[in-house]
Backbone and ligand atoms as CSV (ligand in chain L), in Angstrom:
chain,resi,resn,atom,element,x,y,z
A,1,MET,N,N,-31.901,-5.645,8.315
A,1,MET,CA,C,-30.551,-5.098,8.170
A,1,MET,C,C,-30.400,-4.400,6.824
A,2,GLU,N,N,-29.779,-3.282,6.882
A,2,GLU,CA,C,-29.577,-2.507,5.647
A,2,GLU,C,C,-28.098,-2.329,5.364
A,3,ASN,N,N,-27.773,-2.333,4.131
A,3,ASN,CA,C,-26.414,-1.901,3.810
A,3,ASN,C,C,-26.500,-0.745,2.846
A,4,LYS,N,N,-25.571,0.159,2.957
A,4,LYS,CA,C,-25.627,1.265,2.014
A,4,LYS,C,C,-24.351,1.344,1.195
A,5,GLN,N,N,-24.558,1.681,-0.057
A,5,GLN,CA,C,-23.415,1.852,-0.956
A,5,GLN,C,C,-22.803,3.216,-0.671
A,6,GLN,N,N,-21.506,3.241,-0.532
A,6,GLN,CA,C,-20.851,4.522,-0.301
A,6,GLN,C,C,-19.727,4.691,-1.302
A,7,GLN,N,N,-19.430,5.920,-1.618
A,7,GLN,CA,C,-18.303,6.132,-2.518
A,7,GLN,C,C,-17.624,7.450,-2.250
A,8,LEU,N,N,-16.407,7.513,-2.652
A,8,LEU,CA,C,-15.592,8.697,-2.452
A,8,LEU,C,C,-15.274,9.317,-3.788
A,9,GLU,N,N,-15.218,10.636,-3.793
A,9,GLU,CA,C,-14.761,11.308,-5.005
A,9,GLU,C,C,-13.345,11.819,-4.730
A,10,VAL,N,N,-12.425,11.478,-5.580
A,10,VAL,CA,C,-11.037,11.923,-5.404
A,10,VAL,C,C,-10.764,13.024,-6.424
A,11,LYS,N,N,-10.357,14.174,-5.919
A,11,LYS,CA,C,-10.121,15.302,-6.829
A,11,LYS,C,C,-8.671,15.729,-6.797
A,12,TRP,N,N,-8.130,15.969,-7.943
A,12,TRP,CA,C,-6.780,16.538,-8.022
A,12,TRP,C,C,-6.668,17.266,-9.350
A,13,GLU,N,N,-5.625,18.054,-9.479
A,13,GLU,CA,C,-5.376,18.761,-10.743
A,13,GLU,C,C,-4.136,18.175,-11.383
A,14,THR,N,N,-4.111,18.119,-12.686
A,14,THR,CA,C,-2.894,17.705,-13.389
A,14,THR,C,C,-2.497,18.818,-14.352
A,15,PHE,N,N,-1.246,19.207,-14.271
A,15,PHE,CA,C,-0.687,20.203,-15.192
A,15,PHE,C,C,0.295,19.479,-16.110
A,16,THR,N,N,0.300,19.843,-17.372
A,16,THR,CA,C,1.205,19.141,-18.293
A,16,THR,C,C,2.665,19.524,-18.059
A,17,ASP,N,N,2.895,20.733,-17.556
A,17,ASP,CA,C,4.260,21.160,-17.204
A,17,ASP,C,C,4.171,22.282,-16.170
A,18,GLU,N,N,5.318,22.888,-15.861
A,18,GLU,CA,C,5.389,23.860,-14.770
A,18,GLU,C,C,4.761,25.216,-15.098
A,19,THR,N,N,4.558,25.511,-16.383
A,19,THR,CA,C,4.273,26.907,-16.765
A,19,THR,C,C,3.116,27.546,-15.994
A,20,ALA,N,N,2.056,26.796,-15.716
A,20,ALA,CA,C,0.887,27.394,-15.052
A,20,ALA,C,C,0.992,27.401,-13.528
A,21,LEU,N,N,2.085,26.897,-12.987
A,21,LEU,CA,C,2.226,26.861,-11.528
A,21,LEU,C,C,2.578,28.241,-10.984
A,22,SER,N,N,2.284,28.456,-9.697
A,22,SER,CA,C,2.672,29.719,-9.054
A,22,SER,C,C,4.186,29.706,-8.838
A,23,ALA,N,N,4.741,30.885,-8.553
A,23,ALA,CA,C,6.192,30.990,-8.329
A,23,ALA,C,C,6.600,30.100,-7.162
A,24,SER,N,N,5.784,30.073,-6.086
A,24,SER,CA,C,6.211,29.271,-4.931
A,24,SER,C,C,6.104,27.780,-5.228
A,25,GLN,N,N,5.120,27.390,-6.028
A,25,GLN,CA,C,5.041,25.966,-6.410
A,25,GLN,C,C,6.255,25.562,-7.241
A,26,LYS,N,N,6.633,26.437,-8.165
A,26,LYS,CA,C,7.801,26.144,-9.022
A,26,LYS,C,C,9.065,26.042,-8.164
A,27,THR,N,N,9.220,26.999,-7.248
A,27,THR,CA,C,10.415,27.006,-6.382
A,27,THR,C,C,10.473,25.726,-5.561
A,28,LEU,N,N,9.325,25.306,-5.066
A,28,LEU,CA,C,9.316,24.120,-4.199
A,28,LEU,C,C,9.640,22.849,-4.983
A,29,LEU,N,N,9.096,22.749,-6.183
A,29,LEU,CA,C,9.430,21.575,-7.010
A,29,LEU,C,C,10.918,21.561,-7.350
A,30,ALA,N,N,11.456,22.742,-7.623
A,30,ALA,CA,C,12.894,22.829,-7.920
A,30,ALA,C,C,13.707,22.397,-6.698
A,31,ALA,N,N,13.257,22.771,-5.503
A,31,ALA,CA,C,13.967,22.380,-4.274
A,31,ALA,C,C,13.903,20.865,-4.085
A,32,ALA,N,N,12.766,20.270,-4.420
A,32,ALA,CA,C,12.636,18.803,-4.302
A,32,ALA,C,C,13.609,18.129,-5.275
A,33,LYS,N,N,13.738,18.699,-6.465
A,33,LYS,CA,C,14.661,18.109,-7.457
A,33,LYS,C,C,16.113,18.263,-7.014
A,34,THR,N,N,16.437,19.402,-6.424
A,34,THR,CA,C,17.799,19.591,-5.905
A,34,THR,C,C,18.090,18.550,-4.824
A,35,ALA,N,N,17.070,18.236,-4.026
A,35,ALA,CA,C,17.255,17.263,-2.929
A,35,ALA,C,C,17.546,15.859,-3.457
A,36,LEU,N,N,17.163,15.575,-4.695
A,36,LEU,CA,C,17.451,14.246,-5.266
A,36,LEU,C,C,18.935,13.915,-5.180
A,37,ASP,N,N,19.761,14.948,-5.357
A,37,ASP,CA,C,21.214,14.732,-5.334
A,37,ASP,C,C,21.718,14.355,-3.945
A,38,LYS,N,N,20.891,14.578,-2.925
A,38,LYS,CA,C,21.305,14.255,-1.552
A,38,LYS,C,C,20.852,12.867,-1.137
A,39,ALA,N,N,20.160,12.165,-2.040
A,39,ALA,CA,C,19.682,10.820,-1.686
A,39,ALA,C,C,20.856,9.890,-1.431
A,40,TYR,N,N,20.707,9.050,-0.436
A,40,TYR,CA,C,21.671,7.972,-0.195
A,40,TYR,C,C,20.903,6.690,-0.507
A,41,ALA,N,N,21.048,6.222,-1.741
A,41,ALA,CA,C,20.228,5.095,-2.202
A,41,ALA,C,C,21.089,4.062,-2.933
A,42,PRO,N,N,22.131,3.546,-2.248
A,42,PRO,CA,C,23.026,2.610,-2.939
A,42,PRO,C,C,22.371,1.264,-3.219
A,43,TYR,N,N,21.276,0.944,-2.539
A,43,TYR,CA,C,20.656,-0.373,-2.688
A,43,TYR,C,C,19.576,-0.357,-3.761
A,44,SER,N,N,18.641,0.550,-3.647
A,44,SER,CA,C,17.571,0.608,-4.650
A,44,SER,C,C,17.994,1.414,-5.873
A,45,LYS,N,N,18.947,2.304,-5.709
A,45,LYS,CA,C,19.369,3.262,-6.753
A,45,LYS,C,C,18.239,4.230,-7.132
A,46,PHE,N,N,17.145,4.167,-6.398
A,46,PHE,CA,C,15.985,5.011,-6.702
A,46,PHE,C,C,16.032,6.220,-5.776
A,47,GLN,N,N,16.050,7.394,-6.374
A,47,GLN,CA,C,16.187,8.609,-5.570
A,47,GLN,C,C,14.846,9.319,-5.424
A,48,VAL,N,N,14.596,9.789,-4.214
A,48,VAL,CA,C,13.363,10.545,-3.947
A,48,VAL,C,C,13.770,11.843,-3.257
A,49,GLY,N,N,13.181,12.929,-3.701
A,49,GLY,CA,C,13.438,14.235,-3.085
A,49,GLY,C,C,12.121,14.846,-2.645
A,50,ALA,N,N,12.127,15.450,-1.463
A,50,ALA,CA,C,10.914,16.111,-0.965
A,50,ALA,C,C,11.296,17.500,-0.479
A,51,ALA,N,N,10.398,18.453,-0.661
A,51,ALA,CA,C,10.638,19.803,-0.153
A,51,ALA,C,C,9.341,20.342,0.436
A,52,LEU,N,N,9.473,21.022,1.560
A,52,LEU,CA,C,8.324,21.563,2.286
A,52,LEU,C,C,8.406,23.073,2.317
A,53,LEU,N,N,7.257,23.717,2.166
A,53,LEU,CA,C,7.200,25.172,2.348
A,53,LEU,C,C,6.484,25.451,3.666
A,54,LEU,N,N,7.097,26.291,4.494
A,54,LEU,CA,C,6.540,26.635,5.806
A,54,LEU,C,C,5.992,28.057,5.777
A,55,THR,N,N,5.119,28.368,6.734
A,55,THR,CA,C,4.500,29.699,6.735
A,55,THR,C,C,5.515,30.818,6.979
A,56,ASN,N,N,6.665,30.497,7.560
A,56,ASN,CA,C,7.701,31.533,7.742
A,56,ASN,C,C,8.553,31.706,6.487
A,57,GLY,N,N,8.178,30.999,5.407
A,57,GLY,CA,C,8.909,31.125,4.141
A,57,GLY,C,C,10.041,30.136,3.989
A,58,ALA,N,N,10.363,29.418,5.074
A,58,ALA,CA,C,11.477,28.457,4.988
A,58,ALA,C,C,11.103,27.300,4.076
A,59,ILE,N,N,12.105,26.806,3.375
A,59,ILE,CA,C,11.952,25.587,2.579
A,59,ILE,C,C,12.846,24.534,3.220
A,60,VAL,N,N,12.254,23.400,3.562
A,60,VAL,CA,C,12.997,22.310,4.196
A,60,VAL,C,C,12.936,21.116,3.258
A,61,SER,N,N,14.106,20.543,2.962
A,61,SER,CA,C,14.088,19.420,2.025
A,61,SER,C,C,14.604,18.153,2.684
A,62,GLY,N,N,14.361,17.046,2.026
A,62,GLY,CA,C,14.834,15.750,2.504
A,62,GLY,C,C,14.961,14.808,1.324
A,63,ALA,N,N,15.788,13.799,1.501
A,63,ALA,CA,C,15.965,12.785,0.459
A,63,ALA,C,C,15.974,11.422,1.126
A,64,ASN,N,N,15.739,10.382,0.343
A,64,ASN,CA,C,15.723,9.059,0.964
A,64,ASN,C,C,17.116,8.679,1.458
A,65,PHE,N,N,17.126,7.898,2.538
A,65,PHE,CA,C,18.349,7.614,3.282
A,65,PHE,C,C,18.311,6.124,3.620
A,66,GLU,N,N,19.022,5.349,2.797
A,66,GLU,CA,C,18.902,3.895,2.916
A,66,GLU,C,C,19.929,3.326,3.893
A,67,ASN,N,N,19.750,2.041,4.181
A,67,ASN,CA,C,20.666,1.341,5.084
A,67,ASN,C,C,20.770,-0.108,4.637
A,68,ALA,N,N,21.936,-0.701,4.886
A,68,ALA,CA,C,22.150,-2.105,4.510
A,68,ALA,C,C,21.138,-3.023,5.190
A,69,ALA,N,N,20.653,-2.625,6.350
A,69,ALA,CA,C,19.524,-3.331,6.973
A,69,ALA,C,C,18.266,-2.688,6.374
A,70,TYR,N,N,17.768,-3.277,5.307
A,70,TYR,CA,C,16.771,-2.619,4.449
A,70,TYR,C,C,15.566,-1.991,5.166
A,71,PRO,N,N,15.008,-2.655,6.187
A,71,PRO,CA,C,13.821,-2.021,6.793
A,71,PRO,C,C,14.118,-0.684,7.466
A,72,MET,N,N,15.401,-0.380,7.671
A,72,MET,CA,C,15.765,0.899,8.287
A,72,MET,C,C,15.706,2.064,7.302
A,73,CYS,N,N,15.505,1.769,6.023
A,73,CYS,CA,C,15.514,2.844,5.019
A,73,CYS,C,C,14.492,3.916,5.370
A,74,LEU,N,N,14.892,5.151,5.216
A,74,LEU,CA,C,13.996,6.266,5.522
A,74,LEU,C,C,13.583,6.945,4.222
A,75,CYS,N,N,12.316,7.233,4.118
A,75,CYS,CA,C,11.791,7.896,2.913
A,75,CYS,C,C,12.084,9.398,2.954
A,76,ALA,N,N,12.177,9.969,1.778
A,76,ALA,CA,C,12.455,11.402,1.637
A,76,ALA,C,C,11.403,12.264,2.338
A,77,GLU,N,N,10.154,11.875,2.196
A,77,GLU,CA,C,9.062,12.690,2.752
A,77,GLU,C,C,9.177,12.781,4.269
A,78,ARG,N,N,9.443,11.603,4.895
A,78,ARG,CA,C,9.526,11.609,6.356
A,78,ARG,C,C,10.812,12.251,6.839
A,79,MET,N,N,11.875,12.152,6.043
A,79,MET,CA,C,13.116,12.870,6.398
A,79,MET,C,C,12.817,14.375,6.442
A,80,ALA,N,N,12.150,14.874,5.421
A,80,ALA,CA,C,11.861,16.314,5.345
A,80,ALA,C,C,10.903,16.731,6.465
A,81,LEU,N,N,9.862,15.933,6.699
A,81,LEU,CA,C,8.876,16.309,7.725
A,81,LEU,C,C,9.511,16.318,9.120
A,82,ALA,N,N,10.328,15.305,9.404
A,82,ALA,CA,C,10.967,15.248,10.725
A,82,ALA,C,C,11.923,16.427,10.901
A,83,THR,N,N,12.622,16.777,9.838
A,83,THR,CA,C,13.533,17.930,9.910
A,83,THR,C,C,12.746,19.211,10.172
A,84,ALA,N,N,11.635,19.369,9.464
A,84,ALA,CA,C,10.850,20.605,9.602
A,84,ALA,C,C,10.253,20.737,11.007
A,85,VAL,N,N,9.647,19.657,11.516
A,85,VAL,CA,C,8.990,19.804,12.825
A,85,VAL,C,C,10.011,19.949,13.947
A,86,SER,N,N,11.219,19.422,13.731
A,86,SER,CA,C,12.221,19.572,14.791
A,86,SER,C,C,12.993,20.885,14.659
A,87,SER,N,N,13.121,21.392,13.443
A,87,SER,CA,C,13.856,22.663,13.261
A,87,SER,C,C,12.965,23.875,13.494
A,88,TYR,N,N,11.679,23.740,13.140
A,88,TYR,CA,C,10.751,24.879,13.239
A,88,TYR,C,C,9.483,24.445,13.971
A,89,PRO,N,N,9.589,24.093,15.248
A,89,PRO,CA,C,8.391,23.616,15.949
A,89,PRO,C,C,7.298,24.689,15.946
A,90,GLY,N,N,6.081,24.266,15.687
A,90,GLY,CA,C,4.951,25.202,15.716
A,90,GLY,C,C,4.714,25.917,14.402
A,91,GLU,N,N,5.649,25.799,13.474
A,91,GLU,CA,C,5.481,26.481,12.175
A,91,GLU,C,C,4.649,25.582,11.255
A,92,ARG,N,N,3.673,26.158,10.586
A,92,ARG,CA,C,2.818,25.327,9.715
A,92,ARG,C,C,3.497,24.996,8.397
A,93,ILE,N,N,3.250,23.797,7.920
A,93,ILE,CA,C,3.750,23.377,6.603
A,93,ILE,C,C,2.569,23.496,5.639
A,94,THR,N,N,2.743,24.285,4.607
A,94,THR,CA,C,1.616,24.528,3.706
A,94,THR,C,C,1.675,23.694,2.427
A,95,HIS,N,N,2.877,23.335,2.012
A,95,HIS,CA,C,3.032,22.575,0.766
A,95,HIS,C,C,4.111,21.506,0.924
A,96,ILE,N,N,3.929,20.408,0.220
A,96,ILE,CA,C,4.997,19.410,0.107
A,96,ILE,C,C,5.139,19.023,-1.363
A,97,ALA,N,N,6.348,19.109,-1.872
A,97,ALA,CA,C,6.628,18.684,-3.255
A,97,ALA,C,C,7.463,17.414,-3.193
A,98,ILE,N,N,7.121,16.453,-4.029
A,98,ILE,CA,C,7.824,15.163,-4.030
A,98,ILE,C,C,8.201,14.810,-5.466
A,99,THR,N,N,9.456,14.434,-5.634
A,99,THR,CA,C,9.910,14.064,-6.966
A,99,THR,C,C,10.812,12.831,-6.874
A,100,VAL,N,N,10.978,12.148,-7.996
A,100,VAL,CA,C,11.748,10.891,-7.991
A,100,VAL,C,C,12.694,10.851,-9.197
A,101,ARG,N,N,13.749,10.046,-9.039
A,101,ARG,CA,C,14.655,9.850,-10.181
A,101,ARG,C,C,15.176,8.415,-10.171
A,102,ASN,N,N,15.037,7.774,-11.301
A,102,ASN,CA,C,15.611,6.437,-11.485
A,102,ASN,C,C,16.708,6.571,-12.534
A,103,PRO,N,N,17.982,6.473,-12.133
A,103,PRO,CA,C,19.071,6.676,-13.102
A,103,PRO,C,C,19.008,5.691,-14.262
A,104,ALA,N,N,18.310,4.570,-14.088
A,104,ALA,CA,C,18.258,3.545,-15.138
A,104,ALA,C,C,17.204,3.834,-16.200
A,105,LYS,N,N,16.202,4.632,-15.863
A,105,LYS,CA,C,15.155,4.963,-16.852
A,105,LYS,C,C,14.416,6.217,-16.396
A,106,PRO,N,N,14.218,7.149,-17.312
A,106,PRO,CA,C,13.575,8.401,-16.903
A,106,PRO,C,C,12.143,8.161,-16.410
A,107,VAL,N,N,11.807,8.821,-15.328
A,107,VAL,CA,C,10.428,8.743,-14.813
A,107,VAL,C,C,9.727,10.023,-15.262
A,108,ASN,N,N,8.793,9.873,-16.172
A,108,ASN,CA,C,8.127,11.044,-16.746
A,108,ASN,C,C,6.704,11.226,-16.241
A,109,GLN,N,N,6.411,10.581,-15.138
A,109,GLN,CA,C,5.065,10.744,-14.558
A,109,GLN,C,C,5.206,10.859,-13.041
A,110,PRO,N,N,4.206,11.453,-12.399
A,110,PRO,CA,C,4.312,11.634,-10.946
A,110,PRO,C,C,4.326,10.289,-10.225
A,111,ALA,N,N,5.086,10.230,-9.131
A,111,ALA,CA,C,5.099,9.029,-8.289
A,111,ALA,C,C,4.481,9.419,-6.947
A,112,ALA,N,N,3.475,8.684,-6.540
A,112,ALA,CA,C,2.785,9.010,-5.282
A,112,ALA,C,C,3.570,8.451,-4.097
A,113,PRO,N,N,3.504,9.126,-2.954
A,113,PRO,CA,C,4.242,8.653,-1.776
A,113,PRO,C,C,3.713,7.328,-1.245
A,114,CYS,N,N,4.582,6.598,-0.540
A,114,CYS,CA,C,4.175,5.301,-0.001
A,114,CYS,C,C,3.124,5.482,1.099
A,115,GLY,N,N,2.469,4.401,1.444
A,115,GLY,CA,C,1.391,4.453,2.434
A,115,GLY,C,C,1.864,4.969,3.783
A,116,ALA,N,N,3.056,4.557,4.206
A,116,ALA,CA,C,3.562,4.997,5.513
A,116,ALA,C,C,3.736,6.517,5.523
A,117,CYS,N,N,4.284,7.053,4.451
A,117,CYS,CA,C,4.462,8.509,4.387
A,117,CYS,C,C,3.121,9.232,4.358
A,118,ARG,N,N,2.156,8.648,3.680
A,118,ARG,CA,C,0.815,9.269,3.661
A,118,ARG,C,C,0.254,9.376,5.074
A,119,GLN,N,N,0.393,8.293,5.838
A,119,GLN,CA,C,-0.111,8.286,7.212
A,119,GLN,C,C,0.560,9.384,8.044
A,120,VAL,N,N,1.861,9.527,7.871
A,120,VAL,CA,C,2.598,10.553,8.622
A,120,VAL,C,C,2.181,11.947,8.152
A,121,MET,N,N,2.011,12.105,6.850
A,121,MET,CA,C,1.590,13.407,6.315
A,121,MET,C,C,0.229,13.814,6.880
A,122,VAL,N,N,-0.687,12.845,6.964
A,122,VAL,CA,C,-2.022,13.160,7.497
A,122,VAL,C,C,-1.923,13.608,8.952
A,123,GLU,N,N,-1.085,12.931,9.730
A,123,GLU,CA,C,-0.985,13.326,11.140
A,123,GLU,C,C,-0.349,14.705,11.294
A,124,VAL,N,N,0.572,15.036,10.406
A,124,VAL,CA,C,1.129,16.398,10.423
A,124,VAL,C,C,0.003,17.407,10.163
A,125,GLU,N,N,-0.848,17.108,9.200
A,125,GLU,CA,C,-1.970,18.013,8.908
A,125,GLU,C,C,-2.889,18.155,10.117
A,126,GLN,N,N,-3.184,17.025,10.766
A,126,GLN,CA,C,-4.094,17.081,11.910
A,126,GLN,C,C,-3.472,17.856,13.054
A,127,ARG,N,N,-2.194,17.606,13.289
A,127,ARG,CA,C,-1.518,18.262,14.410
A,127,ARG,C,C,-1.455,19.773,14.214
A,128,GLN,N,N,-1.197,20.192,12.978
A,128,GLN,CA,C,-1.059,21.633,12.737
A,128,GLN,C,C,-2.402,22.298,12.423
A,129,GLY,N,N,-3.458,21.490,12.279
A,129,GLY,CA,C,-4.779,22.049,12.017
A,129,GLY,C,C,-4.879,22.717,10.665
A,130,GLY,N,N,-4.224,22.142,9.669
A,130,GLY,CA,C,-4.302,22.704,8.317
A,130,GLY,C,C,-3.700,21.750,7.314
A,131,ASP,N,N,-4.299,21.717,6.148
A,131,ASP,CA,C,-3.843,20.787,5.116
A,131,ASP,C,C,-2.539,21.252,4.474
A,132,MET,N,N,-1.871,20.306,3.842
A,132,MET,CA,C,-0.690,20.619,3.037
A,132,MET,C,C,-1.063,20.353,1.582
A,133,GLU,N,N,-0.761,21.269,0.714
A,133,GLU,CA,C,-0.918,20.987,-0.712
A,133,GLU,C,C,0.206,20.043,-1.125
A,134,VAL,N,N,-0.146,19.026,-1.898
A,134,VAL,CA,C,0.840,18.019,-2.310
A,134,VAL,C,C,1.107,18.172,-3.808
A,135,LEU,N,N,2.381,18.358,-4.152
A,135,LEU,CA,C,2.786,18.485,-5.567
A,135,LEU,C,C,3.633,17.277,-5.915
A,136,LEU,N,N,3.262,16.584,-6.967
A,136,LEU,CA,C,3.990,15.371,-7.364
A,136,LEU,C,C,4.455,15.501,-8.803
A,137,GLN,N,N,5.725,15.189,-9.010
A,137,GLN,CA,C,6.243,15.184,-10.385
A,137,GLN,C,C,7.382,14.178,-10.486
A,138,GLY,N,N,7.490,13.485,-11.603
A,138,GLY,CA,C,8.660,12.647,-11.865
A,138,GLY,C,C,9.850,13.557,-12.114
A,139,GLU,N,N,10.850,13.022,-12.777
A,139,GLU,CA,C,12.003,13.868,-13.067
A,139,GLU,C,C,11.592,15.021,-13.980
A,140,GLN,N,N,10.596,14.749,-14.773
A,140,GLN,CA,C,10.004,15.776,-15.646
A,140,GLN,C,C,8.579,15.346,-15.964
A,141,GLY,N,N,7.882,16.145,-16.768
A,141,GLY,CA,C,6.540,15.753,-17.201
A,141,GLY,C,C,5.444,16.292,-16.313
A,142,ALA,N,N,4.296,15.623,-16.355
A,142,ALA,CA,C,3.074,16.111,-15.713
A,142,ALA,C,C,3.253,16.295,-14.205
A,143,ILE,N,N,2.488,17.263,-13.691
A,143,ILE,CA,C,2.511,17.571,-12.256
A,143,ILE,C,C,1.111,17.370,-11.704
A,144,MET,N,N,1.011,16.599,-10.651
A,144,MET,CA,C,-0.273,16.422,-9.959
A,144,MET,C,C,-0.284,17.327,-8.733
A,145,VAL,N,N,-1.415,17.990,-8.528
A,145,VAL,CA,C,-1.565,18.853,-7.350
A,145,VAL,C,C,-2.796,18.400,-6.577
A,146,LEU,N,N,-2.599,18.063,-5.321
A,146,LEU,CA,C,-3.698,17.610,-4.460
A,146,LEU,C,C,-3.793,18.565,-3.274
A,147,LYS,N,N,-5.010,18.801,-2.831
A,147,LYS,CA,C,-5.216,19.812,-1.787
A,147,LYS,C,C,-4.776,19.349,-0.395
A,148,SER,N,N,-4.701,18.060,-0.199
A,148,SER,CA,C,-4.390,17.554,1.140
A,148,SER,C,C,-3.832,16.144,1.047
A,149,ALA,N,N,-3.041,15.754,2.047
A,149,ALA,CA,C,-2.562,14.373,2.116
A,149,ALA,C,C,-3.735,13.400,2.289
A,150,LYS,N,N,-4.839,13.890,2.860
A,150,LYS,CA,C,-5.998,13.003,3.085
A,150,LYS,C,C,-6.612,12.529,1.778
A,151,VAL,N,N,-6.383,13.283,0.704
A,151,VAL,CA,C,-6.861,12.843,-0.611
A,151,VAL,C,C,-6.148,11.541,-0.993
A,152,LEU,N,N,-4.886,11.426,-0.577
A,152,LEU,CA,C,-4.099,10.229,-0.902
A,152,LEU,C,C,-4.408,9.068,0.039
A,153,LEU,N,N,-4.906,9.379,1.213
A,153,LEU,CA,C,-5.149,8.317,2.212
A,153,LEU,C,C,-6.446,8.616,2.966
A,154,PRO,N,N,-7.579,8.470,2.277
A,154,PRO,CA,C,-8.836,8.850,2.937
A,154,PRO,C,C,-9.138,8.006,4.175
A,155,PHE,N,N,-8.753,6.744,4.176
A,155,PHE,CA,C,-9.017,5.884,5.331
A,155,PHE,C,C,-7.751,5.742,6.182
A,156,TYR,N,N,-7.245,6.878,6.615
A,156,TYR,CA,C,-6.042,6.879,7.453
A,156,TYR,C,C,-6.392,6.390,8.859
A,157,PHE,N,N,-5.378,5.921,9.562
A,157,PHE,CA,C,-5.593,5.580,10.963
A,157,PHE,C,C,-5.652,6.878,11.747
A,158,ASP,N,N,-6.740,7.064,12.482
A,158,ASP,CA,C,-6.985,8.325,13.155
A,158,ASP,C,C,-6.507,8.251,14.607
A,159,GLY,N,N,-5.467,8.994,14.916
A,159,GLY,CA,C,-4.877,8.984,16.253
A,159,GLY,C,C,-5.840,9.451,17.332
A,160,SER,N,N,-6.937,10.112,16.946
A,160,SER,CA,C,-7.866,10.593,17.974
A,160,SER,C,C,-8.639,9.443,18.637
A,161,PHE,N,N,-8.563,8.238,18.066
A,161,PHE,CA,C,-9.176,7.065,18.726
A,161,PHE,C,C,-8.440,6.710,20.010
A,162,LEU,N,N,-7.176,7.072,20.071
A,162,LEU,CA,C,-6.336,6.588,21.188
A,162,LEU,C,C,-6.672,7.300,22.482
L,1,THU,N1,N,10.953,5.981,-1.055
L,1,THU,C1,C,10.770,7.261,-0.602
L,1,THU,O1,O,11.736,7.958,-0.270
L,1,THU,N2,N,9.507,7.727,-0.542
L,1,THU,C2,C,8.395,7.016,-0.879
L,1,THU,O2,O,7.283,7.506,-0.699
L,1,THU,C3,C,8.536,5.680,-1.434
L,1,THU,C4,C,9.892,5.098,-1.466
L,1,THU,C5,C,12.321,5.473,-1.118
L,1,THU,C6,C,12.622,4.368,-0.144
L,1,THU,C7,C,13.753,3.649,-0.831
L,1,THU,O3,O,14.952,4.317,-0.482
L,1,THU,C8,C,13.500,3.866,-2.305
L,1,THU,O4,O,12.578,4.931,-2.400
L,1,THU,C9,C,12.927,2.657,-3.022
L,1,THU,O5,O,11.810,2.170,-2.378
């Protein structure tokens, strides 16, 4: 019996601020920040904003949407993705920007999406046959850019098994 050592290389880019980003990346991050104001987060007080860029040029945003029955809380990323696929069926999503705000303390570093959102993001990529660039930024500060949601969740559950 043999066992083999395996390893993954995770690649992403980090920018210290927005200056080197493309115009569309900047616009999308700004849209994600605008979406923070639409968060309904009376329980956690933690706001998340997401914005998607589609191939038709549309920008679709979403914010977290909480509920007194806590497990019903909806994440910003999935709010935005569900809105995009239902409003623009068949349109490819090329970028997703995600940002967060904690009114109690400034978040100056990128916050990565939760595991459930990663799984959904990967399936969106598979369904549309193309990756989404992922842009992550706190309320301010460094920006992480990843080429695909699969970078965040390499061992995703693959629906093609079903
Ligand atoms: N949240 C998101 O909207 N996206 C994530 O990826 C992680 C968490 C929300 C859910 C809840 O409303 C609040 O952030 C605190 O967990």
